[in-house]
N, C-alpha and C positions, 0 to 999 in steps of 0.2 A: 303443916296446916293442909288439908285436901286442896286439890287443885280442880278448877275447874275449865270446861272448854268455851270459850268465846263462840257462839253460832253466828251461821251467814244467814242473810234472809236475800234470795233472788226472785227474778220474776220468770215465769215459764209461759210461753205464749205460743201455740200452735207446734207444740213439741219441740219448739228451740228455746235454748237459755237465753235469756235478755237480761242485760245488765241491769240493775235496781240503782241506778244512777239518781239520787233526790229523795231515796227513802236510806238512810243508812240505818244499821242496827246499833241499837247504843248498849255500852258494854257495862254493867255493873258486877260489884264484886261478890255482892249478895242479895238474895231475892228479898221482897218487901217482908217485913215481919208479919203483918195481917194476911199476906199470901201464904207464907210458912205456915201459919197457924191452920190454913184451910186445907192445904193439901193433903195431909193424912185423911181427915173427913172425905174428901173426893176420892181418893184410893180406897178408902174402905167399902164405899157405896160402891165401887165398880164402874163399868163402862157408863159413859153418859155423853151426850152431845146437845148442845145448844145451835153449834154452830156445823154446816155442812163440812166435812173433812175427808180424807183418806190418810191412813197411816201407813207407811211402807219400810219396812225393815230388809234390810238387804244381806246378802250372804256376808257372814265375816271373814275380813282380811287379815291373815295371819302374819305378823312382823316377825324381824329377826331376834327381837326379845322373847319368843316363842307365845305371844299372848294373841289373842283373836279383837280385833278392833269392828266394833258393830257399829253400821250407820242408820239412823233414824231418821225419817222424812216425814214432813206432815204436810199436806197439799190441801189450798182452800180455792175455791173460785171467788176472785176480788170483787166481782159485782154481785155477787151472791152476799158476802162479808159485808159489804158496804150499802147495802138497800136498805136497812133501817138507819144506819150511820155512818156518814163518809169516815168520822173520826172515830179510829180506832185505838187502843192504847192495849196491845197484846203482848203476853208473856209466854213463850215456849219451853216447855220443862219437860226433861225425861229424868225416871228415876229406876232404880233397879230392886228388885226383892230377890232373895235366896230361894232355895228351893222348900224352906220353911215356910216362906211366906213373909219373911222379915224385910223390911224396907232397909237398904243398905244406907249408910250417912251419906251425905251431899248429893248433888245434881248437876245437870248442865243446863244452863238457860240461856235467853236473850230475851230482851224488851225490844217492842218496835212501835212505835206512834205512827200513825197513818192521818194524814190531815187532808190529802187532794184524793179526786178519783183516781183509781188505777184503770178502770175498764175491764173489757172482758179478757182476763189473763188469770193464771195460775200463781197464788202466792205460796211459794216452797219455803218452809224454813227446817232446818236439818242440824244433825248434833252426833256425836259419837260416844259410846265409852268402849273401855279398854275392860275385856271379861277374861278369866282363867278358867277352863273347862268345868261344867256344872250347869243344872240346872236353875232358870231364873223367870222373874216377870219382868219385863218391861212394862213401866208406866209411862205413857205419854199425855202430855197435858198441854192444853192451850188456854189462856184467860184473857177474856177482856174486859177493863176495870171502867168502859164507859157505859157498856149495857149490863154488866155483871155478868157475863155469860162464860160459860167454861167447858171443856170437853175432857174427858177421859178416856183412854183407849189401854187395855191391859192385854198383853201377850205374852203366851208363854213362848219361853225360847231355851235351847239347849245348845252349848257348845262340847262338842265332843271331845272326849279325850284322844291322841293318836292311839291308832291300834297298835299292840305290842311295842307300848314307849319305853325306849331304851334309859329314859331319866323320869320316872313317874312322880317323883319326889320335887323334880326341879322347881316347881311354884308353890311350895307347901306354905312359904312364909309370906307370899304378897299378899296383897287385898284383893278379895273376889272381883272386886269392880272398880276401876279407878276413872276418874274425870280429868281431864286436862285441859284448861284454860287456854285455848291457842286457836288459830285457825283450824279449820275441820281438814284434817291431815291424813285420815286414812292409813294405810300401812307406812306412811311416814310417823305416826306416833311414836314419841320415846318418853318413858317416865323411870325415874330414878330408885326405884325398888328393885331391891336385890334378887336375885334367883338365890336357889339353895343347892350349893355345890362343893360338900365336903371331898376332902381326899383322905381316904382310907387308906393310911400309909404306916408302915413300920420305922420308917427311918426320917429324918427331918428332911423336908421341899423346899427349896427356894424357889418361886415361879417368877419371871419377869417376861410381863407382856408388852410386846412394841407395836404400838398401830399406828400403821400407814395410811394418814389422812390425808395424802398427797393430791391435789388438785390435778384437771386433766387440761392441757393446751389444744389437744386434738377436739376437732367436734366428729362425733360417729351419728350417722344415721340410717336409717333401714334402707337405703339405698344401695349400703355397702354389698359386695359380694359374699357369699356365705363363708362364714368364718373358718379359718383350719386350724389345726394343733389342737389345745387341751380347750379351745373356747366353740370348737365345732359341735353340734349337736350330737350327742351318744344315742343308742339304740335303746329305747325305753325311757328317756328320761325327757321332762319338759323343762325348756328354756323359756323364762319368762320375754314377751314380745318387746317390750322397750329396749331402745339402746341407749343409754343415759349419756347426754352430752356433757360437755366439761364444765358447763355452769348448772348443772343440774343438782339441785338440793339432794335428790334421792340418792346419788352416788355416794356423798358422805353420813348422810343419815343412816343407811342401811348398816355402814360399817360401825357407827358410833353404837346401833341397837346391839350387834353382834359382840362388840368389845364390854359392853356394859354385862353383858351374860359371863365372857369368859372372866372378868376381874372380880366374877363373884367367888371362883376358886377360892376353897379356905382349907390347906394344908392342917392336918391334925397337929402337926410339928412344923414350924416355918412360917412363911410370909407369902404374901403376891404383891407385885409393885408394878405399876402401870406407869407407859411412857407414850407421847404420840408427838408425830412428826407431818409436816407436807416437805418431802425431799424436792420437789419443784422449786418453791418459795424458799428452800433451805431456811423453813421457819420450824421452830420448837413449839409446840402446841401445849404439851403437857410434860414438864421435867419429871423424872421419876417420882413416884410418891406412892403412897400406900394405897393399895387399890380399894379399902374401904371409904376413905376420904374422897375418892373421885366423884365430881357432880356432872355426869353426864349431860343432863340439861343444860347445864351454864357453859360447858363445852362447845354444845351445838350452837348456842346464841352467838358465842364468841365467833366461830368459824364461819358462820353463815352471817353476820353482823357487817358492821360498817368496814371491818378490816378483810371481808373476803375477797377482793380483786385487788389488795395490795400486796406488794412485792418487795423484798429486802433490796437494799441498792447492791450488796455484795451479790445477790443471785442473778441479779440482771447484769452484774459484768462478767460474772462467770456461769454462762447457762449449761456447763458440760461438769457440772461439780457433784449431779445429784447422788450417783453411788459413792462417791466419798464422803458426802454429808449424812448418807445412810449410815452407814458403816461406823462412822464417828459417833453418833447418836445411839446406836448399837453398841457398842463398845463402854460408853457411858452408862447405859443401863444396867450392862451385865457385869459392870465392875464391882468389885467385892463390896460389899454392906452389910449392916448389922441384920441378921435375919434367925434370930434363936440361935440353938448350937451349929458351928461349923463343922463337928465330928460325924464322918461319914453322910454329909448331907449331899443330897441330889440336886444339881440345879437344872432346872427347866427354863428355855427360852421359847416363848411362843410370838411368831410373827402373824399379825392379822393383816393381809392387804388386799385389794382388787388384783394384784399383779401390776406392774412397774414398765413402763416402756420408756429408757432412757433417749433422750435426744442422740441424733446421730452424731458420731464424732465424741462421744462422753468415753472419757478413759475405763477400760475393762480396768475392774478392782475384785479381789475376791477376799471374804471375809476371814479373819485369822482364825483358824481352830481354836475352840476354847473346850475346858472339862465342863461339858455340858450336853445335854440331849436337845435339839432344838427341833419344834414343831412349825411348819409353815401351814397357815390355814388361809387357804385361797380362796377367796368369796368371789366365785367368777361368775357373776349374775349381770355383768355388761359386757359389753364389745371393745375388744381392743384388739391390736395388731400382733402383740406377743408377750411375755414376760420375763423382761432382762432380770429381774429380780432372785429368779430362781436360780440364774447363772451365778450371780453374784453370792450368793449363799451355798454352791456345791460346794464348797469344801468345809461346810459343818457336818456334823453329824445328823444330818436334815430327814425328816420324814415329811412328806407332803399330804396333807388332808386337804380336798379339793371340794366344795360343794358350789351349788348356785341357785338355793332356795330355802326357806325355812325349816322346811322337813329335811333336806339335806345336812343342814347346819346341826341339826338336832342329834342328828345318827352320828356326825364327825365328832361333835361334842363329847357323848358318849364313848366312842372310840378313844378320843385324847384322854378322857377321865381315867378309861380303862389302863392305857399304856402308862401312863403317869404311875397309876397304883400298882403294877407290875414292875414297875423300874424300882420303885420305894419299897419292895418289900424287905 
């Protein structure tokens, strides 16, 4: 079933965002059937304005799922809106049409009842849609059932494909537009749709992906000194300004985005399996599983839910065992398992992590060599002091692929696919 995004309503006064306490938005699963019947007629009629407003569409944000998130905002002066009636029952809707003008299924929407005078402030209603490259029409609608008024704005918009895209077929099987019913989350949006990542190989391939979703106990801020080593800025490269702290959801969500793409790898012969862990909490987040069966949205809800700040008693008792725990779980994932023919099979191990800084005093251990090729994808988009994980893995046949933004991830992903296909000729 398609998903929707719950919209937020807030007040903007004197260019300062003011909390909208007392005017909570209502969330419904579906639009009113009568309104659903009217919307196609309004869209066909084109731009229309009964209520003075301004529609703003912001520059899209690219996620590590290599999709673009488009943010749409409608602004209305509350005193003008309520001049004829203080009571208003508003519905804000966004729709998307493809390059041929066909309106795609589903929409994002929110309802909002106004009962009291808001005064001289701006009412702001906002939503998002996740798009892949293409040309679109963004339909923005506001409807008030009290005075039977509606607005429609049609905006032409293009999501440009990356220049010299190394993976031009990556999004061939995903919907052109997806609406996620959640808080407005921008680049933190996460969907379960699969990328198109076939591995064109001549021999069987077993791919094991281990995702390190370890939390951080250290707090990082922009007051830190300029980072050194592999975290320092490289000539010609852009580093995002935020330094994510331990409790920043973005720190984990961006890894989940990358993991969802990596888990879409499909060898011509063989299989792809996935596991995930939190080394600091000594917690198994996902036991070794068939990659096609993994629900990344569910994992996100689990790790950011009620258990987010819990830690195993054993992990509390022994806070210096993270390296051993990590290596144990790596061994469990890479242990022999059914995966097509074992004859002449290539075993590929992919480790995805932000990098790990083990606690002072942790025992230095190293991975046992394996009959496999190991790729370490290091998502270095956060600030940390060092990466002890690379040293722990140094005894393996290790290839480091370092990236720090979605564009870099796309390029390293293409490099990874190419290397695997070369190895499996």
